C-alpha positions as CSV (number, residue, x, y, z in Angstrom):
1,M,21.0,-21.7,-15.0
2,T,19.9,-22.3,-11.5
3,Y,19.6,-19.4,-9.6
4,D,20.2,-18.8,-5.9
5,F,16.8,-17.0,-5.8
6,A,13.6,-15.9,-7.8
7,I,11.4,-13.3,-6.8
8,I,8.2,-12.7,-8.7
9,G,6.7,-9.5,-8.8
10,A,9.1,-6.3,-9.0
11,G,6.8,-3.9,-6.8
12,I,8.6,-2.0,-4.3
13,V,8.1,-5.1,-1.3
14,G,9.7,-7.7,-4.4
15,L,12.3,-5.1,-5.4
16,A,13.4,-4.3,-1.8
17,A,13.4,-7.9,-0.9
18,A,16.4,-8.8,-3.9
19,R,18.5,-5.7,-2.2
20,E,18.1,-7.0,1.1
21,I,19.5,-10.2,-0.1
22,L,22.2,-8.8,-2.3
23,R,23.3,-6.8,1.0
24,A,23.0,-9.8,3.3
25,R,24.7,-12.4,0.5
26,P,26.2,-10.0,-2.1
27,R,27.1,-12.6,-4.3
28,S,23.6,-14.5,-4.9
29,S,22.5,-14.7,-8.0
30,I,18.3,-13.8,-8.2
31,V,16.1,-13.6,-11.4
32,V,12.9,-11.2,-10.2
33,L,10.1,-11.7,-13.0
34,E,7.4,-8.8,-13.4
35,K,4.9,-9.7,-15.7
36,E,4.3,-5.8,-16.5
37,N,6.6,-4.6,-19.0
38,A,8.0,-1.2,-15.9
39,V,8.9,-1.8,-12.6
40,A,6.6,-0.7,-9.9
41,W,3.4,-0.5,-12.3
42,H,0.5,-1.6,-9.5
43,Q,0.0,-0.9,-5.9
44,T,3.4,0.9,-5.9
45,G,2.6,3.2,-8.9
46,H,-1.0,3.9,-7.8
47,S,-0.3,5.4,-4.7
48,S,-0.5,8.7,-3.2
49,G,3.2,8.9,-2.2
50,V,2.4,9.3,1.5
51,I,5.4,8.5,3.8
52,H,3.0,7.2,6.7
53,A,4.2,7.9,10.5
54,G,2.2,4.8,11.6
55,I,0.0,6.8,14.1
56,Y,-3.2,4.3,13.3
57,Y,-1.7,1.3,14.4
58,S,-2.0,-0.9,17.7
59,P,0.9,0.1,20.3
60,G,3.8,-2.7,19.9
61,S,2.8,-4.1,17.1
62,L,4.5,-4.9,14.4
63,K,2.6,-2.7,11.8
64,A,3.4,0.2,14.0
65,R,7.0,-0.8,13.9
66,L,7.5,-1.7,10.6
67,C,5.8,1.7,9.0
68,R,7.7,3.5,12.1
69,D,11.4,1.9,10.8
70,G,10.2,2.0,7.5
71,A,9.3,5.6,7.1
72,A,12.8,6.2,8.6
73,A,14.5,3.8,6.2
74,T,12.7,5.2,3.0
75,K,13.7,9.1,4.1
76,A,17.3,7.4,4.7
77,F,17.7,5.6,1.1
78,C,16.0,9.0,-1.0
79,T,18.4,11.0,0.8
80,E,21.6,8.6,0.0
81,H,20.1,8.3,-3.9
82,G,19.0,11.9,-4.7
83,I,15.4,11.6,-4.5
84,K,13.6,14.0,-3.7
85,F,11.0,14.0,-0.7
86,E,9.4,16.3,1.6
87,N,8.4,16.2,5.6
88,C,4.9,18.2,5.2
89,G,3.8,16.8,8.2
90,K,-0.3,15.9,8.5
91,L,-3.2,16.9,9.8
92,L,-5.5,14.9,11.1
93,V,-9.0,17.4,11.5
94,A,-12.1,16.6,14.4
95,T,-14.7,18.6,12.6
96,N,-17.5,17.9,15.5
97,E,-16.8,16.4,19.2
98,R,-17.4,12.8,18.9
99,E,-14.1,12.7,16.7
100,R,-12.4,15.0,18.8
101,V,-12.5,12.2,21.6
102,R,-11.2,9.6,18.6
103,M,-8.7,12.6,18.5
104,E,-7.7,12.2,21.9
105,A,-7.6,8.3,21.6
106,L,-5.0,8.9,18.9
107,F,-2.9,10.7,20.9
108,E,-2.3,8.5,23.3
109,R,-1.8,5.8,20.5
110,A,0.8,7.9,19.3
111,K,2.9,8.5,22.6
112,Q,2.6,4.3,22.8
113,N,4.4,4.0,19.3
114,G,7.1,7.1,19.7
115,I,5.4,9.2,17.1
116,E,5.5,12.9,18.0
117,A,2.1,14.3,17.9
118,L,1.2,18.3,18.9
119,P,-2.4,18.7,19.8
120,I,-3.8,21.6,17.5
121,D,-6.6,23.9,19.0
122,R,-9.3,25.4,16.5
123,A,-7.4,28.8,16.8
124,G,-4.1,27.2,16.1
125,L,-6.0,24.7,13.4
126,T,-6.7,27.9,11.7
127,R,-3.4,29.3,12.1
128,L,-1.6,26.5,10.2
129,E,-4.1,26.1,7.7
130,P,-6.9,28.5,7.1
131,N,-8.6,27.0,4.7
132,I,-9.4,24.0,7.3
133,T,-12.2,23.9,9.5
134,G,-12.6,21.8,12.6
135,V,-12.8,22.0,16.5
136,G,-9.0,20.4,17.1
137,A,-6.6,18.6,15.5
138,L,-3.7,16.3,15.6
139,L,-0.5,17.2,14.0
140,I,2.1,14.8,12.7
141,P,5.3,16.6,11.9
142,S,7.2,13.2,10.4
143,T,5.0,12.9,7.9
144,G,6.4,13.3,4.2
145,I,5.3,12.8,0.7
146,V,7.3,11.2,-2.4
147,D,7.4,9.1,-5.8
148,Y,7.3,5.7,-4.7
149,R,7.9,4.9,-8.4
150,M,11.4,6.3,-8.5
151,V,11.6,4.4,-5.4
152,A,11.0,1.5,-6.8
153,S,13.2,2.9,-9.8
154,A,16.0,3.8,-8.0
155,I,16.2,0.4,-6.2
156,A,15.5,-1.6,-9.5
157,Q,18.7,0.0,-10.6
158,I,20.8,-0.9,-7.5
159,V,19.9,-4.6,-7.5
160,T,20.5,-4.8,-11.6
161,A,23.8,-3.5,-11.2
162,Q,24.9,-5.9,-8.5
163,G,24.3,-8.5,-10.5
164,A,20.0,-9.4,-10.5
165,D,18.8,-10.6,-13.8
166,L,15.2,-8.5,-14.2
167,R,13.0,-9.9,-16.4
168,L,10.3,-7.7,-17.1
169,G,6.9,-8.6,-19.4
170,V,7.0,-12.2,-18.0
171,E,4.1,-13.7,-16.7
172,V,4.0,-16.6,-14.9
173,V,1.9,-19.8,-15.1
174,A,3.2,-22.7,-13.8
175,I,5.2,-22.9,-10.5
176,R,6.8,-26.5,-9.6
177,E,8.8,-27.6,-6.7
178,N,10.9,-30.4,-6.6
179,K,13.6,-31.5,-3.8
180,D,16.1,-29.6,-5.9
181,A,14.3,-26.6,-7.1
182,V,11.4,-24.6,-7.9
183,E,10.6,-24.7,-11.5
184,I,9.4,-21.2,-12.6
185,S,7.1,-21.3,-16.3
186,T,6.7,-18.4,-18.4
187,P,6.0,-18.1,-22.1
188,K,9.3,-16.9,-22.6
189,G,10.9,-19.9,-21.0
190,S,11.3,-21.3,-17.9
191,F,13.4,-20.2,-15.1
192,R,15.1,-22.5,-12.2
193,A,15.7,-21.6,-8.5
194,R,16.7,-22.9,-5.1
195,A,14.5,-20.6,-3.6
196,L,11.2,-18.6,-4.7
197,I,9.9,-15.9,-3.3
198,V,6.3,-14.2,-3.9
199,C,5.5,-10.7,-3.7
200,A,2.5,-10.6,-6.4
201,G,0.4,-8.3,-4.7
202,L,-3.0,-8.3,-6.1
203,Q,-2.2,-11.8,-7.9
204,S,-1.0,-12.9,-5.0
205,D,-3.7,-15.6,-4.1
206,R,-3.5,-16.9,-7.1
207,L,0.0,-17.1,-7.5
208,A,-0.1,-19.6,-4.2
209,K,-3.0,-21.3,-5.7
210,L,-0.6,-22.0,-8.8
211,A,2.4,-23.1,-6.5
212,G,-0.4,-25.6,-5.2
213,L,-0.5,-24.3,-1.9
214,R,-3.7,-24.5,0.3
215,I,-4.8,-20.9,1.1
216,D,-7.7,-19.8,3.5
217,H,-8.2,-16.5,2.1
218,R,-8.7,-14.2,-1.4
219,I,-7.5,-11.2,-2.6
220,V,-10.7,-8.6,-2.4
221,P,-9.7,-5.6,-4.7
222,F,-10.8,-2.7,-3.3
223,R,-10.7,0.4,-5.5
224,G,-9.8,3.9,-4.7
225,E,-10.3,6.5,-6.4
226,F,-8.6,10.5,-6.4
227,Y,-9.6,13.7,-7.6
228,T,-7.2,16.6,-8.6
229,L,-7.5,19.7,-7.7
230,P,-6.6,22.6,-10.3
231,K,-3.3,24.1,-10.5
232,S,-5.0,27.5,-9.3
233,R,-5.7,25.9,-6.0
234,A,-2.0,24.5,-5.5
235,G,-1.3,26.8,-1.9
236,L,-5.0,25.4,-0.7
237,I,-3.4,23.3,2.0
238,N,0.2,23.3,3.2
239,R,0.2,20.0,4.7
240,L,-2.0,16.5,4.0
241,I,-5.2,17.1,5.5
242,Y,-6.4,13.5,7.1
243,P,-9.8,13.3,8.6
244,I,-10.1,11.1,12.2
245,P,-10.8,7.8,10.9
246,D,-14.2,6.0,12.4
247,P,-11.6,2.6,13.8
248,K,-15.0,0.4,13.0
249,L,-14.1,1.1,9.7
250,P,-10.9,-0.6,7.5
251,F,-10.2,2.7,5.8
252,V,-9.4,5.8,6.8
253,G,-11.5,7.8,4.6
254,I,-11.2,10.6,2.1
255,H,-8.6,13.2,2.5
256,L,-6.3,16.0,1.0
257,T,-2.9,15.2,-0.2
258,K,-0.2,17.1,-1.5
259,T,1.4,15.2,-4.0
260,I,5.8,15.4,-4.5
261,D,5.1,16.7,-7.9
262,G,2.9,19.9,-6.5
263,R,-0.2,18.7,-7.1
264,I,-3.4,18.4,-4.5
265,I,-5.5,15.2,-4.9
266,A,-8.6,14.2,-2.8
267,G,-9.4,10.7,-2.1
268,P,-9.5,7.7,-2.0
269,N,-13.0,6.8,-1.7
270,A,-12.7,2.6,-0.8
271,V,-15.3,0.9,-3.5
272,L,-15.3,-2.8,-4.3
273,G,-13.3,-3.1,-7.4
274,F,-14.9,-5.1,-10.6
275,A,-11.6,-5.6,-11.9
276,R,-7.9,-6.6,-10.4
277,E,-6.1,-4.5,-12.4
278,G,-8.9,-1.9,-14.2
279,Y,-7.7,1.4,-13.6
280,R,-10.6,3.0,-15.9
281,K,-13.8,3.8,-13.9
282,F,-16.4,0.8,-15.0
283,S,-13.6,-1.4,-15.1
284,F,-14.6,-5.2,-15.4
285,N,-12.7,-8.3,-15.4
286,R,-15.4,-11.6,-15.6
287,R,-12.7,-13.8,-13.7
288,D,-12.0,-11.3,-11.1
289,V,-15.4,-10.4,-10.6
290,F,-16.2,-14.5,-9.9
291,D,-13.3,-15.2,-7.6
292,T,-14.7,-12.7,-5.3
293,I,-18.2,-13.2,-5.4
294,A,-17.3,-16.9,-5.6
295,F,-15.6,-16.6,-1.9
296,P,-17.5,-17.1,1.2
297,G,-15.8,-14.3,3.0
298,F,-16.9,-11.9,1.2
299,W,-20.2,-12.3,1.5
300,K,-19.2,-11.9,5.3
301,V,-18.1,-8.5,4.7
302,I,-20.7,-7.4,2.9
303,G,-22.8,-8.1,5.8
304,T,-20.5,-6.5,8.0
305,H,-20.1,-3.2,6.3
306,L,-23.1,-3.1,3.9
307,A,-24.0,0.5,5.1
308,S,-20.3,1.9,4.9
309,G,-20.1,0.1,1.2
310,V,-23.0,1.9,-0.2
311,E,-22.0,4.9,1.1
312,E,-18.6,4.7,-0.6
313,M,-20.3,3.5,-3.9
314,R,-22.7,6.7,-3.7
315,N,-19.6,8.6,-3.3
316,S,-18.0,7.4,-6.4
317,L,-21.3,7.4,-8.6
318,W,-22.5,10.8,-6.9
319,K,-19.6,13.8,-7.0
320,Q,-21.6,15.8,-5.0
321,A,-21.4,12.9,-2.3
322,Y,-17.9,12.8,-2.8
323,L,-17.1,16.3,-2.6
324,A,-19.5,16.6,0.9
325,Q,-17.1,14.2,2.7
326,C,-14.3,16.7,1.6
327,R,-16.2,20.1,2.7
328,K,-16.7,18.7,6.3
329,Y,-13.4,19.9,7.2
330,C,-12.6,22.4,3.9
331,P,-15.7,24.0,2.6
332,D,-13.7,26.0,0.3
333,L,-14.1,23.7,-2.0
334,S,-16.3,23.3,-4.7
335,L,-17.4,20.9,-7.5
336,S,-15.6,22.7,-9.9
337,D,-12.2,22.0,-7.9
338,L,-12.4,18.1,-8.5
339,E,-10.5,17.4,-11.5
340,P,-10.6,13.4,-12.8
341,G,-7.6,11.8,-11.1
342,M,-5.9,8.4,-10.7
343,A,-7.4,5.5,-9.4
344,G,-5.4,2.5,-7.3
345,I,-6.6,-0.9,-6.3
346,R,-5.9,-2.4,-3.1
347,A,-5.4,-5.7,-2.3
348,Q,-7.3,-6.6,0.2
349,A,-6.6,-10.1,1.8
350,V,-10.1,-11.0,3.3
351,L,-10.3,-14.9,5.1
352,R,-12.7,-17.0,4.5
353,D,-14.9,-16.4,8.0
354,G,-15.2,-12.8,6.4
355,T,-11.8,-11.4,8.6
356,L,-10.6,-8.6,7.0
357,V,-6.3,-9.5,7.0
358,H,-4.7,-6.6,8.2
359,D,-1.3,-8.1,9.6
360,F,1.2,-9.9,7.5
361,L,0.0,-13.5,6.5
362,F,2.7,-15.8,4.8
363,A,2.2,-19.0,3.1
364,E,5.5,-21.1,3.0
365,T,6.8,-24.5,1.8
366,E,10.7,-25.4,2.2
367,R,11.7,-23.5,-1.0
368,Q,9.0,-21.2,-1.0
369,L,8.0,-17.6,0.4
370,H,4.5,-16.0,-0.2
371,V,3.8,-13.0,1.1
372,C,0.1,-13.2,0.9
373,N,-0.6,-10.0,2.3
374,A,1.9,-7.2,3.1
375,P,-0.3,-4.7,5.8
376,S,-1.2,-1.4,4.4
377,P,1.2,1.3,4.2
378,A,3.9,-1.7,2.5
379,A,5.2,1.1,0.4
380,T,6.1,3.2,3.5
381,S,7.5,0.0,5.1
382,A,8.8,-1.6,2.0
383,I,12.1,-1.7,3.0
384,P,11.9,-2.9,7.0
385,I,9.4,-5.6,5.3
386,A,12.2,-6.7,2.8
387,R,14.6,-7.3,5.9
388,M,11.9,-9.6,7.0
389,I,11.6,-11.4,4.1
390,A,15.0,-11.7,3.9
391,G,15.6,-12.9,7.6
392,K,12.9,-15.7,7.0
393,V,14.5,-16.8,3.5
394,L,18.1,-16.9,4.2
395,P,18.6,-19.2,7.5
396,R,16.6,-22.1,5.6
397,F,18.5,-21.3,2.0
398,E,21.5,-21.8,3.6
399,Q,20.3,-25.8,4.9
400,L,18.5,-26.3,1.5
């Protein structure tokens, strides 16, 4: 059988792409190939579950628009399909005057991006969050929380009910394109499709090279470690509590997050990962490490962000240092409050010149579209990202 479309990767972006293709072209035959035995196993299933508003992104940018549209689309999808979510809101807390100045810049950015943001003074912060300390804060009411694994599972049920063939436990080992189709080989058989979409996340660069594409980037894994607060601390916060990010750094910093199942988690930090899919502390994969250190762009990133990288590693190895980051805005926390939690791994695309890719990155052939980088927060933006993928693939497909 020759499918119309094959999609590699059953994370939320790949599944949403299948849904959007079926919405636009209902009679399409689609096979979704996933090497794990469940959907949403990697980045989708190891996120903090935040529905982001998109305050951080450059005004008018594609990222800003897709995040804002994605938040609305995610909430609408959850409402339609009975998936629990909560609009709890987020507070960006300034703990000193330097951060207060950065907070004012974020307020202006929020206005330009059309995101509701409310400046809160010290007294107002205390009224809203008695356990949080700062010189001021920015309230983002539209930020929410959800379980993205449940969202992805719901999308998987929708597309399979509409005829998509979801194959789990199927790892792609070869991709060959000819003038008529794309042949995809796996240990469990071969698949043939007129067009291929690859949403492989942490393995996206390897799948692109497997398909014979020339790329100028590598995926460098960054491990984000979380702690979970004990149940006795369930009422510590009413909203998500974030620090004011340093615009010179690529990550937003350690924060306190309510989860949709009633927990509070602290994190994540951002340390270099020694295994792309190793979620246990000190996980190590020789191939992954070699691929990282053999890439010139990695060393340029290290040179640029050495000081922050050392600090993040210290936070990972020394629990007291991690706690100190949290106590900047939540001084009541103690070491005993930080119980072992989950870890996630972010697929960070890095160019050969050391540039961290913060925008979309695609690689294409006549019959293939590889999503090499879907900017964070991709889970929030998954539905409009999928519409963009369908918009790129479908017009070309009709001409094949």
